[in-house]
All heavy atoms as TSV, in Angstrom:
chain	resi	resn	atom	element	x	y	z
A	1	MET	N	N	0.815	-1.188	0.025
A	1	MET	CA	C	0.069	0.007	-0.045
A	1	MET	C	C	0.902	1.108	-0.044
A	1	MET	O	O	1.841	1.312	0.602
A	1	MET	CB	C	-0.846	-0.045	1.246
A	1	MET	CG	C	-1.830	1.186	1.151
A	1	MET	SD	S	-3.251	0.856	2.498
A	1	MET	CE	C	-2.583	2.298	3.578
A	2	ALA	N	N	0.539	2.266	-0.743
A	2	ALA	CA	C	1.287	3.429	-0.835
A	2	ALA	C	C	1.208	4.255	0.405
A	2	ALA	O	O	0.150	4.280	1.150
A	2	ALA	CB	C	0.813	4.255	-1.964
A	3	ASN	N	N	2.141	5.028	0.735
A	3	ASN	CA	C	2.184	5.885	1.846
A	3	ASN	C	C	1.015	6.962	1.719
A	3	ASN	O	O	0.935	7.479	0.497
A	3	ASN	CB	C	3.464	6.701	2.070
A	3	ASN	CG	C	4.482	5.763	2.692
A	3	ASN	OD1	O	4.249	4.547	2.881
A	3	ASN	ND2	N	5.710	6.277	2.897
A	4	MET	N	N	0.334	7.294	2.703
A	4	MET	CA	C	-0.686	8.333	2.458
A	4	MET	C	C	-0.269	9.681	3.214
A	4	MET	O	O	0.712	9.586	4.090
A	4	MET	CB	C	-1.940	7.759	3.279
A	4	MET	CG	C	-2.504	6.481	2.600
A	4	MET	SD	S	-2.940	6.726	0.804
A	4	MET	CE	C	-4.471	7.696	0.943
A	5	VAL	N	N	-0.815	10.658	2.771
A	5	VAL	CA	C	-0.411	11.927	3.179
A	5	VAL	C	C	-1.728	12.721	3.772
A	5	VAL	O	O	-2.790	12.664	3.114
A	5	VAL	CB	C	0.135	12.799	2.024
A	5	VAL	CG1	C	0.289	14.187	2.532
A	5	VAL	CG2	C	1.433	12.236	1.582
A	6	ARG	N	N	-1.642	13.117	4.956
A	6	ARG	CA	C	-2.802	13.901	5.585
A	6	ARG	C	C	-2.743	15.323	5.283
A	6	ARG	O	O	-1.629	15.877	5.378
A	6	ARG	CB	C	-2.685	13.699	7.088
A	6	ARG	CG	C	-3.845	13.956	7.922
A	6	ARG	CD	C	-3.693	13.454	9.351
A	6	ARG	NE	N	-2.563	14.056	10.093
A	6	ARG	CZ	C	-1.538	13.404	10.525
A	6	ARG	NH1	N	-1.386	12.001	10.353
A	6	ARG	NH2	N	-0.410	13.936	11.119
A	7	ILE	N	N	-3.802	15.803	4.834
A	7	ILE	CA	C	-3.965	17.248	4.506
A	7	ILE	C	C	-4.641	17.874	5.683
A	7	ILE	O	O	-5.669	17.423	6.189
A	7	ILE	CB	C	-4.767	17.574	3.253
A	7	ILE	CG1	C	-4.042	16.875	2.126
A	7	ILE	CG2	C	-4.894	19.011	2.897
A	7	ILE	CD1	C	-2.738	17.328	1.567
A	8	GLU	N	N	-4.076	18.915	6.280
A	8	GLU	CA	C	-4.553	19.627	7.465
A	8	GLU	C	C	-4.656	20.969	7.180
A	8	GLU	O	O	-3.918	21.578	6.355
A	8	GLU	CB	C	-3.626	19.371	8.641
A	8	GLU	CG	C	-3.349	17.896	9.080
A	8	GLU	CD	C	-2.569	17.739	10.335
A	8	GLU	OE1	O	-1.665	18.732	10.543
A	8	GLU	OE2	O	-2.462	16.720	10.879
A	9	VAL	N	N	-5.688	21.752	7.693
A	9	VAL	CA	C	-5.921	23.105	7.737
A	9	VAL	C	C	-5.825	23.632	9.009
A	9	VAL	O	O	-6.251	23.185	9.984
A	9	VAL	CB	C	-7.247	23.459	6.898
A	9	VAL	CG1	C	-7.157	23.088	5.500
A	9	VAL	CG2	C	-8.356	22.907	7.591
A	10	GLN	N	N	-5.318	24.982	9.138
A	10	GLN	CA	C	-5.196	25.513	10.336
A	10	GLN	C	C	-6.406	26.516	10.666
A	10	GLN	O	O	-6.829	27.330	9.804
A	10	GLN	CB	C	-3.873	26.380	10.460
A	10	GLN	CG	C	-3.657	26.986	11.802
A	10	GLN	CD	C	-2.313	27.688	11.810
A	10	GLN	OE1	O	-2.086	28.562	10.879
A	10	GLN	NE2	N	-1.461	27.511	12.781
A	11	ASP	N	N	-7.157	26.387	11.810
A	11	ASP	CA	C	-8.201	27.141	12.109
A	11	ASP	C	C	-7.733	28.417	12.781
A	11	ASP	O	O	-6.575	28.788	12.740
A	11	ASP	CB	C	-9.177	26.390	12.944
A	11	ASP	CG	C	-8.555	26.130	14.469
A	11	ASP	OD1	O	-7.546	26.882	14.879
A	11	ASP	OD2	O	-9.239	25.234	15.161
A	12	GLN	N	N	-8.718	29.388	12.929
A	12	GLN	CA	C	-8.518	30.711	13.457
A	12	GLN	C	C	-7.653	30.805	14.803
A	12	GLN	O	O	-7.221	31.764	15.093
A	12	GLN	CB	C	-9.750	31.544	13.568
A	12	GLN	CG	C	-10.805	31.069	14.439
A	12	GLN	CD	C	-12.070	31.814	14.466
A	12	GLN	OE1	O	-12.146	32.810	13.750
A	12	GLN	NE2	N	-13.012	31.224	15.112
A	13	PHE	N	N	-7.690	29.750	15.526
A	13	PHE	CA	C	-7.117	29.588	16.856
A	13	PHE	C	C	-5.722	29.037	16.765
A	13	PHE	O	O	-4.868	28.815	17.733
A	13	PHE	CB	C	-7.989	28.840	17.696
A	13	PHE	CG	C	-9.308	29.469	17.954
A	13	PHE	CD1	C	-10.367	28.685	17.423
A	13	PHE	CD2	C	-9.612	30.658	18.500
A	13	PHE	CE1	C	-11.698	29.190	17.395
A	13	PHE	CE2	C	-10.902	31.204	18.498
A	13	PHE	CZ	C	-11.858	30.436	18.097
A	14	GLY	N	N	-5.231	28.577	15.435
A	14	GLY	CA	C	-3.892	28.111	15.274
A	14	GLY	C	C	-3.801	26.495	15.343
A	14	GLY	O	O	-2.784	26.030	15.433
A	15	LYS	N	N	-5.052	25.846	15.669
A	15	LYS	CA	C	-5.152	24.419	15.719
A	15	LYS	C	C	-5.100	23.808	14.332
A	15	LYS	O	O	-5.813	24.163	13.499
A	15	LYS	CB	C	-6.311	24.101	16.513
A	15	LYS	CG	C	-6.385	22.562	16.789
A	15	LYS	CD	C	-7.572	22.242	17.621
A	15	LYS	CE	C	-7.782	20.840	17.924
A	15	LYS	NZ	N	-8.029	19.972	16.813
A	16	TRP	N	N	-4.357	22.660	14.170
A	16	TRP	CA	C	-4.278	22.033	12.857
A	16	TRP	C	C	-5.456	20.951	12.904
A	16	TRP	O	O	-5.520	20.172	13.821
A	16	TRP	CB	C	-2.999	21.270	12.515
A	16	TRP	CG	C	-1.954	22.440	12.227
A	16	TRP	CD1	C	-0.911	22.835	13.125
A	16	TRP	CD2	C	-1.793	23.092	10.927
A	16	TRP	NE1	N	-0.322	23.885	12.471
A	16	TRP	CE2	C	-0.714	23.983	11.060
A	16	TRP	CE3	C	-2.392	22.967	9.651
A	16	TRP	CZ2	C	-0.275	24.853	10.079
A	16	TRP	CZ3	C	-1.979	23.769	8.672
A	16	TRP	CH2	C	-0.946	24.834	8.788
A	17	ASN	N	N	-6.255	20.844	11.868
A	17	ASN	CA	C	-7.316	19.997	11.692
A	17	ASN	C	C	-7.251	19.084	10.472
A	17	ASN	O	O	-7.059	19.639	9.471
A	17	ASN	CB	C	-8.629	20.799	11.862
A	17	ASN	CG	C	-8.881	21.585	13.032
A	17	ASN	OD1	O	-9.345	21.070	14.071
A	17	ASN	ND2	N	-8.447	22.887	13.036
A	18	LYS	N	N	-7.555	17.826	10.616
A	18	LYS	CA	C	-7.373	16.981	9.429
A	18	LYS	C	C	-8.506	17.352	8.423
A	18	LYS	O	O	-9.648	17.486	8.891
A	18	LYS	CB	C	-7.597	15.508	9.866
A	18	LYS	CG	C	-7.559	14.533	8.641
A	18	LYS	CD	C	-7.714	13.079	9.097
A	18	LYS	CE	C	-7.637	12.211	7.941
A	18	LYS	NZ	N	-7.857	10.884	8.284
A	19	PHE	N	N	-8.138	17.474	7.257
A	19	PHE	CA	C	-9.115	17.735	6.214
A	19	PHE	C	C	-9.528	16.567	5.236
A	19	PHE	O	O	-10.572	16.204	5.158
A	19	PHE	CB	C	-8.596	19.069	5.313
A	19	PHE	CG	C	-9.429	19.143	4.001
A	19	PHE	CD1	C	-10.725	19.563	4.038
A	19	PHE	CD2	C	-8.696	19.016	2.665
A	19	PHE	CE1	C	-11.412	19.798	2.913
A	19	PHE	CE2	C	-9.575	19.201	1.619
A	19	PHE	CZ	C	-10.873	19.564	1.739
A	20	THR	N	N	-8.392	15.860	4.829
A	20	THR	CA	C	-8.513	14.671	3.991
A	20	THR	C	C	-7.246	13.916	3.998
A	20	THR	O	O	-6.239	14.499	4.582
A	20	THR	CB	C	-9.002	15.039	2.582
A	20	THR	OG1	O	-9.339	13.925	1.913
A	20	THR	CG2	C	-7.934	15.762	1.809
A	21	THR	N	N	-7.263	12.773	3.355
A	21	THR	CA	C	-5.977	12.061	3.150
A	21	THR	C	C	-5.879	11.729	1.681
A	21	THR	O	O	-6.894	11.415	0.951
A	21	THR	CB	C	-6.143	10.647	3.843
A	21	THR	OG1	O	-6.401	11.030	5.333
A	21	THR	CG2	C	-4.773	9.825	3.799
A	22	VAL	N	N	-4.646	11.888	1.190
A	22	VAL	CA	C	-4.483	11.687	-0.274
A	22	VAL	C	C	-3.282	10.814	-0.437
A	22	VAL	O	O	-2.528	10.557	0.555
A	22	VAL	CB	C	-4.071	13.013	-1.018
A	22	VAL	CG1	C	-5.383	14.025	-0.898
A	22	VAL	CG2	C	-2.974	13.800	-0.577
A	23	THR	N	N	-3.082	10.237	-1.611
A	23	THR	CA	C	-1.938	9.493	-1.988
A	23	THR	C	C	-0.602	10.291	-1.955
A	23	THR	O	O	-0.717	11.527	-2.274
A	23	THR	CB	C	-2.016	8.727	-3.211
A	23	THR	OG1	O	-2.368	9.463	-4.307
A	23	THR	CG2	C	-3.262	7.691	-3.076
A	24	ASN	N	N	0.559	9.664	-1.710
A	24	ASN	CA	C	1.740	10.449	-1.648
A	24	ASN	C	C	2.381	10.582	-3.073
A	24	ASN	O	O	3.371	9.990	-3.405
A	24	ASN	CB	C	2.737	9.754	-0.631
A	24	ASN	CG	C	4.027	10.555	-0.444
A	24	ASN	OD1	O	4.116	11.700	-0.854
A	24	ASN	ND2	N	4.886	9.972	0.401
A	25	ASN	N	N	1.792	11.533	-3.823
A	25	ASN	CA	C	2.340	11.978	-5.120
A	25	ASN	C	C	2.067	13.509	-5.127
A	25	ASN	O	O	1.182	13.930	-4.764
A	25	ASN	CB	C	1.869	11.047	-6.220
A	25	ASN	CG	C	0.457	11.480	-6.506
A	25	ASN	OD1	O	0.052	12.576	-7.114
A	25	ASN	ND2	N	-0.440	10.546	-6.483
A	26	PRO	N	N	2.939	14.134	-5.918
A	26	PRO	CA	C	2.987	15.567	-5.930
A	26	PRO	C	C	1.664	16.152	-6.519
A	26	PRO	O	O	1.166	17.196	-5.764
A	26	PRO	CB	C	4.139	15.989	-7.059
A	26	PRO	CG	C	5.013	14.849	-6.779
A	26	PRO	CD	C	4.187	13.648	-6.654
A	27	THR	N	N	1.027	15.537	-7.343
A	27	THR	CA	C	-0.315	16.076	-8.084
A	27	THR	C	C	-1.305	15.943	-6.984
A	27	THR	O	O	-2.017	16.991	-6.772
A	27	THR	CB	C	-0.692	15.344	-9.231
A	27	THR	OG1	O	0.391	15.440	-10.249
A	27	THR	CG2	C	-1.902	15.941	-9.913
A	28	SER	N	N	-1.540	14.872	-6.265
A	28	SER	CA	C	-2.521	14.638	-5.281
A	28	SER	C	C	-2.398	15.722	-3.978
A	28	SER	O	O	-3.323	16.129	-3.522
A	28	SER	CB	C	-2.447	13.264	-4.738
A	28	SER	OG	O	-2.866	12.343	-5.718
A	29	ILE	N	N	-1.028	15.797	-3.711
A	29	ILE	CA	C	-0.785	16.696	-2.602
A	29	ILE	C	C	-0.971	18.184	-2.913
A	29	ILE	O	O	-1.822	18.804	-2.115
A	29	ILE	CB	C	0.735	16.502	-2.195
A	29	ILE	CG1	C	0.873	15.170	-1.628
A	29	ILE	CG2	C	1.121	17.587	-1.148
A	29	ILE	CD1	C	2.454	14.785	-1.396
A	30	LYS	N	N	-0.652	18.583	-4.092
A	30	LYS	CA	C	-0.922	19.970	-4.487
A	30	LYS	C	C	-2.526	20.205	-4.563
A	30	LYS	O	O	-2.989	21.160	-4.047
A	30	LYS	CB	C	-0.481	20.225	-5.811
A	30	LYS	CG	C	-0.538	21.573	-6.306
A	30	LYS	CD	C	0.247	21.853	-7.775
A	30	LYS	CE	C	0.361	23.227	-8.127
A	30	LYS	NZ	N	-0.823	23.643	-8.584
A	31	GLN	N	N	-3.292	19.237	-5.150
A	31	GLN	CA	C	-4.655	19.385	-5.218
A	31	GLN	C	C	-5.362	19.360	-3.799
A	31	GLN	O	O	-6.218	20.259	-3.576
A	31	GLN	CB	C	-5.297	18.326	-6.117
A	31	GLN	CG	C	-4.898	18.442	-7.624
A	31	GLN	CD	C	-5.415	17.252	-8.394
A	31	GLN	OE1	O	-5.730	16.219	-7.813
A	31	GLN	NE2	N	-5.392	17.450	-9.665
A	32	GLY	N	N	-4.864	18.511	-3.004
A	32	GLY	CA	C	-5.351	18.433	-1.598
A	32	GLY	C	C	-5.138	19.755	-0.871
A	32	GLY	O	O	-6.140	20.285	-0.250
A	33	LEU	N	N	-3.954	20.441	-0.949
A	33	LEU	CA	C	-3.706	21.605	-0.247
A	33	LEU	C	C	-4.534	22.838	-0.898
A	33	LEU	O	O	-5.073	23.593	-0.038
A	33	LEU	CB	C	-2.147	21.948	-0.508
A	33	LEU	CG	C	-1.154	21.073	0.310
A	33	LEU	CD1	C	0.226	21.378	-0.188
A	33	LEU	CD2	C	-1.227	21.281	1.753
A	34	GLU	N	N	-4.786	22.814	-2.196
A	34	GLU	CA	C	-5.536	23.764	-2.791
A	34	GLU	C	C	-7.018	23.634	-2.318
A	34	GLU	O	O	-7.591	24.654	-1.944
A	34	GLU	CB	C	-5.478	23.701	-4.323
A	34	GLU	CG	C	-4.157	24.227	-4.857
A	34	GLU	CD	C	-3.977	23.995	-6.308
A	34	GLU	OE1	O	-4.867	23.235	-7.011
A	34	GLU	OE2	O	-2.976	24.218	-6.970
A	35	ARG	N	N	-7.638	22.422	-2.205
A	35	ARG	CA	C	-8.918	22.269	-1.728
A	35	ARG	C	C	-8.977	22.725	-0.244
A	35	ARG	O	O	-10.028	23.274	0.166
A	35	ARG	CB	C	-9.354	20.895	-1.926
A	35	ARG	CG	C	-9.691	20.354	-3.339
A	35	ARG	CD	C	-10.369	19.210	-3.512
A	35	ARG	NE	N	-10.049	18.174	-2.536
A	35	ARG	CZ	C	-9.132	17.274	-2.913
A	35	ARG	NH1	N	-8.592	17.144	-3.979
A	35	ARG	NH2	N	-8.943	16.182	-1.965
A	36	GLY	N	N	-7.885	22.276	0.429
A	36	GLY	CA	C	-8.014	22.578	1.833
A	36	GLY	C	C	-8.030	24.183	2.107
A	36	GLY	O	O	-8.747	24.613	3.021
A	37	LEU	N	N	-7.402	24.930	1.409
A	37	LEU	CA	C	-7.310	26.339	1.511
A	37	LEU	C	C	-8.714	26.979	1.227
A	37	LEU	O	O	-8.936	27.920	1.752
A	37	LEU	CB	C	-6.239	26.986	0.571
A	37	LEU	CG	C	-4.776	26.847	0.954
A	37	LEU	CD1	C	-3.942	27.325	-0.031
A	37	LEU	CD2	C	-4.571	27.360	2.389
A	38	LYS	N	N	-9.462	26.261	0.536
A	38	LYS	CA	C	-10.934	26.807	0.093
A	38	LYS	C	C	-11.872	26.580	1.180
A	38	LYS	O	O	-13.043	26.955	0.972
A	38	LYS	CB	C	-11.186	26.370	-1.331
A	38	LYS	CG	C	-10.375	26.708	-2.386
A	38	LYS	CD	C	-10.767	26.062	-3.700
A	38	LYS	CE	C	-9.807	26.679	-4.785
A	38	LYS	NZ	N	-10.006	25.939	-5.997
A	39	THR	N	N	-11.466	25.751	2.105
A	39	THR	CA	C	-12.579	25.286	3.266
A	39	THR	C	C	-12.898	26.599	4.092
A	39	THR	O	O	-12.113	27.383	4.251
A	39	THR	CB	C	-12.151	24.201	4.038
A	39	THR	OG1	O	-10.947	24.522	4.814
A	39	THR	CG2	C	-11.758	22.938	3.139
A	40	GLN	N	N	-14.070	26.412	4.776
A	40	GLN	CA	C	-14.407	27.404	5.712
A	40	GLN	C	C	-13.545	27.428	6.904
A	40	GLN	O	O	-13.211	28.458	7.380
A	40	GLN	CB	C	-15.833	27.055	6.173
A	40	GLN	CG	C	-16.529	28.125	7.088
A	40	GLN	CD	C	-16.876	29.412	6.319
A	40	GLN	OE1	O	-17.268	29.382	5.229
A	40	GLN	NE2	N	-16.745	30.512	7.109
A	41	LEU	N	N	-12.992	26.232	7.243
A	41	LEU	CA	C	-12.136	26.052	8.340
A	41	LEU	C	C	-10.829	26.933	8.169
A	41	LEU	O	O	-10.325	27.614	9.049
A	41	LEU	CB	C	-11.822	24.628	8.606
A	41	LEU	CG	C	-11.183	24.333	10.065
A	41	LEU	CD1	C	-12.031	24.765	11.177
A	41	LEU	CD2	C	-10.924	22.865	10.009
A	42	ALA	N	N	-10.398	27.092	6.995
A	42	ALA	CA	C	-9.135	27.710	6.664
A	42	ALA	C	C	-9.380	29.104	6.265
A	42	ALA	O	O	-8.366	29.823	5.941
A	42	ALA	CB	C	-8.393	26.983	5.632
A	43	SER	N	N	-10.548	29.638	6.315
A	43	SER	CA	C	-10.907	30.983	5.939
A	43	SER	C	C	-10.143	32.088	6.557
A	43	SER	O	O	-9.858	33.138	6.004
A	43	SER	CB	C	-12.375	31.222	5.887
A	43	SER	OG	O	-12.889	31.192	7.244
A	44	LYS	N	N	-9.862	31.858	7.834
A	44	LYS	CA	C	-9.135	33.001	8.677
A	44	LYS	C	C	-7.577	32.754	8.457
A	44	LYS	O	O	-6.939	33.782	8.294
A	44	LYS	CB	C	-9.578	32.927	10.061
A	44	LYS	CG	C	-10.966	33.191	10.410
A	44	LYS	CD	C	-11.185	34.608	10.698
A	44	LYS	CE	C	-12.624	34.896	11.232
A	44	LYS	NZ	N	-13.444	35.363	10.299
A	45	SER	N	N	-7.085	31.616	8.756
A	45	SER	CA	C	-5.605	31.426	8.800
A	45	SER	C	C	-5.017	31.369	7.350
A	45	SER	O	O	-3.858	31.761	7.246
A	45	SER	CB	C	-5.273	30.200	9.501
A	45	SER	OG	O	-5.587	28.962	8.764
A	46	LYS	N	N	-5.816	30.797	6.433
A	46	LYS	CA	C	-5.222	30.641	5.061
A	46	LYS	C	C	-4.041	29.787	5.036
A	46	LYS	O	O	-3.054	30.101	4.340
A	46	LYS	CB	C	-4.968	32.029	4.501
A	46	LYS	CG	C	-6.152	32.917	4.451
A	46	LYS	CD	C	-6.984	32.909	3.091
A	46	LYS	CE	C	-7.837	33.889	2.894
A	46	LYS	NZ	N	-9.265	33.594	3.075
A	47	LYS	N	N	-3.996	28.813	5.888
A	47	LYS	CA	C	-2.817	27.772	5.806
A	47	LYS	C	C	-3.242	26.308	5.706
A	47	LYS	O	O	-4.218	26.021	6.455
A	47	LYS	CB	C	-1.975	27.983	7.077
A	47	LYS	CG	C	-1.287	29.316	7.219
A	47	LYS	CD	C	-0.402	29.404	8.567
A	47	LYS	CE	C	0.211	30.744	8.616
A	47	LYS	NZ	N	0.843	30.819	9.967
A	48	ALA	N	N	-2.512	25.622	4.974
A	48	ALA	CA	C	-2.936	24.263	4.795
A	48	ALA	C	C	-1.408	23.515	4.671
A	48	ALA	O	O	-0.518	24.083	4.234
A	48	ALA	CB	C	-3.606	23.909	3.612
A	49	ARG	N	N	-1.353	22.224	5.230
A	49	ARG	CA	C	-0.106	21.552	5.191
A	49	ARG	C	C	-0.393	20.027	4.874
A	49	ARG	O	O	-1.349	19.577	5.044
A	49	ARG	CB	C	0.660	21.721	6.439
A	49	ARG	CG	C	0.103	20.955	7.721
A	49	ARG	CD	C	0.799	21.139	9.024
A	49	ARG	NE	N	0.309	20.388	10.110
A	49	ARG	CZ	C	0.696	20.497	11.330
A	49	ARG	NH1	N	1.730	21.228	11.692
A	49	ARG	NH2	N	0.142	19.831	12.279
A	50	ALA	N	N	0.733	19.435	4.323
A	50	ALA	CA	C	0.551	18.122	4.062
A	50	ALA	C	C	1.613	17.385	4.909
A	50	ALA	O	O	2.818	17.763	5.069
A	50	ALA	CB	C	1.102	17.788	2.460
A	51	VAL	N	N	1.135	16.233	5.587
A	51	VAL	CA	C	1.917	15.619	6.679
A	51	VAL	C	C	1.998	14.104	6.221
A	51	VAL	O	O	0.747	13.565	6.028
A	51	VAL	CB	C	1.323	15.821	8.059
A	51	VAL	CG1	C	2.109	15.103	9.041
A	51	VAL	CG2	C	1.344	17.414	8.346
A	52	ASP	N	N	3.039	13.428	6.309
A	52	ASP	CA	C	3.069	12.006	6.168
A	52	ASP	C	C	2.203	11.248	7.353
A	52	ASP	O	O	2.435	11.671	8.450
A	52	ASP	CB	C	4.473	11.566	6.292
A	52	ASP	CG	C	4.590	10.012	6.037
A	52	ASP	OD1	O	4.111	9.191	6.893
A	52	ASP	OD2	O	5.001	9.618	4.881
A	53	ASP	N	N	1.252	10.665	6.828
A	53	ASP	CA	C	0.233	9.965	7.804
A	53	ASP	C	C	0.898	8.999	8.881
A	53	ASP	O	O	0.497	9.039	9.926
A	53	ASP	CB	C	-0.815	9.264	7.058
A	53	ASP	CG	C	-2.163	9.250	7.845
A	53	ASP	OD1	O	-2.382	10.244	8.600
A	53	ASP	OD2	O	-2.933	8.356	7.665
A	54	LYS	N	N	2.078	8.324	8.432
A	54	LYS	CA	C	2.728	7.564	9.501
A	54	LYS	C	C	3.583	8.148	10.339
A	54	LYS	O	O	3.780	7.937	11.574
A	54	LYS	CB	C	3.351	6.282	8.609
A	54	LYS	CG	C	2.230	5.410	8.184
A	54	LYS	CD	C	3.049	4.072	7.605
A	54	LYS	CE	C	2.003	2.915	7.260
A	54	LYS	NZ	N	2.068	2.597	5.978
A	55	THR	N	N	4.622	8.919	9.800
A	55	THR	CA	C	5.695	9.598	10.550
A	55	THR	C	C	5.401	10.933	11.021
A	55	THR	O	O	6.044	11.367	11.911
A	55	THR	CB	C	6.883	9.570	9.587
A	55	THR	OG1	O	6.633	10.627	8.484
A	55	THR	CG2	C	7.370	8.273	9.051
A	56	GLY	N	N	4.394	11.565	10.419
A	56	GLY	CA	C	4.090	12.893	10.946
A	56	GLY	C	C	4.961	14.018	10.350
A	56	GLY	O	O	4.983	15.147	10.898
A	57	VAL	N	N	5.848	13.646	9.416
A	57	VAL	CA	C	6.881	14.530	8.856
A	57	VAL	C	C	6.215	15.494	7.852
A	57	VAL	O	O	5.357	15.052	7.021
A	57	VAL	CB	C	7.904	13.762	8.122
A	57	VAL	CG1	C	8.794	14.676	7.351
A	57	VAL	CG2	C	8.741	12.861	9.163
A	58	LEU	N	N	6.529	16.724	8.027
A	58	LEU	CA	C	5.844	17.771	7.114
A	58	LEU	C	C	6.420	17.663	5.752
A	58	LEU	O	O	7.697	17.481	5.496
A	58	LEU	CB	C	6.169	19.177	7.712
A	58	LEU	CG	C	5.734	20.270	6.846
A	58	LEU	CD1	C	4.265	20.345	6.838
A	58	LEU	CD2	C	6.353	21.661	7.245
A	59	ILE	N	N	5.560	17.525	4.685
A	59	ILE	CA	C	6.037	17.317	3.261
A	59	ILE	C	C	5.989	18.637	2.601
A	59	ILE	O	O	6.747	18.959	1.876
A	59	ILE	CB	C	4.997	16.224	2.684
A	59	ILE	CG1	C	5.392	14.973	3.419
A	59	ILE	CG2	C	5.409	16.144	1.161
A	59	ILE	CD1	C	4.427	13.910	3.064
A	60	ASP	N	N	4.844	19.360	2.748
A	60	ASP	CA	C	4.513	20.686	2.101
A	60	ASP	C	C	3.591	21.545	2.830
A	60	ASP	O	O	2.883	21.081	3.711
A	60	ASP	CB	C	4.020	20.396	0.632
A	60	ASP	CG	C	4.289	21.456	-0.366
A	60	ASP	OD1	O	4.719	22.479	0.026
A	60	ASP	OD2	O	3.701	21.310	-1.530
A	61	MET	N	N	3.608	22.810	2.466
A	61	MET	CA	C	2.681	23.675	3.126
A	61	MET	C	C	2.293	24.728	2.145
A	61	MET	O	O	3.041	25.057	1.133
A	61	MET	CB	C	3.439	24.371	4.223
A	61	MET	CG	C	2.551	25.230	5.167
A	61	MET	SD	S	3.406	25.485	6.670
A	61	MET	CE	C	2.197	25.904	7.723
A	62	ALA	N	N	1.012	25.191	2.315
A	62	ALA	CA	C	0.502	26.191	1.277
A	62	ALA	C	C	-0.154	27.242	2.075
A	62	ALA	O	O	-0.793	26.985	3.185
A	62	ALA	CB	C	-0.527	25.564	0.493
A	63	HIS	N	N	0.010	28.488	1.552
A	63	HIS	CA	C	-0.639	29.747	2.227
A	63	HIS	C	C	-1.561	30.348	1.170
A	63	HIS	O	O	-1.086	30.455	-0.066
A	63	HIS	CB	C	0.384	30.723	2.724
A	63	HIS	CG	C	1.427	30.173	3.569
A	63	HIS	ND1	N	1.280	30.218	4.911
A	63	HIS	CD2	C	2.663	29.607	3.362
A	63	HIS	CE1	C	2.223	29.650	5.455
A	63	HIS	NE2	N	3.103	29.156	4.657
A	64	GLY	N	N	-2.679	30.794	1.516
A	64	GLY	CA	C	-3.572	31.241	0.495
A	64	GLY	C	C	-3.897	32.711	0.489
A	64	GLY	O	O	-3.670	33.475	1.382
């Protein structure tokens, strides 16, 4: 099974919340981050990040 990547968005209080899980490939991660930035939850902070679901290592981050 491929490694999965957790897409999280930051709420207005600075807490990271799980948005979705995508496969570990650049296209899926980019699309997941873009979708995460458009959510109501990210409307204040405008931050989303991609984190390896197993290790918790930060893979990428997006600011909207």
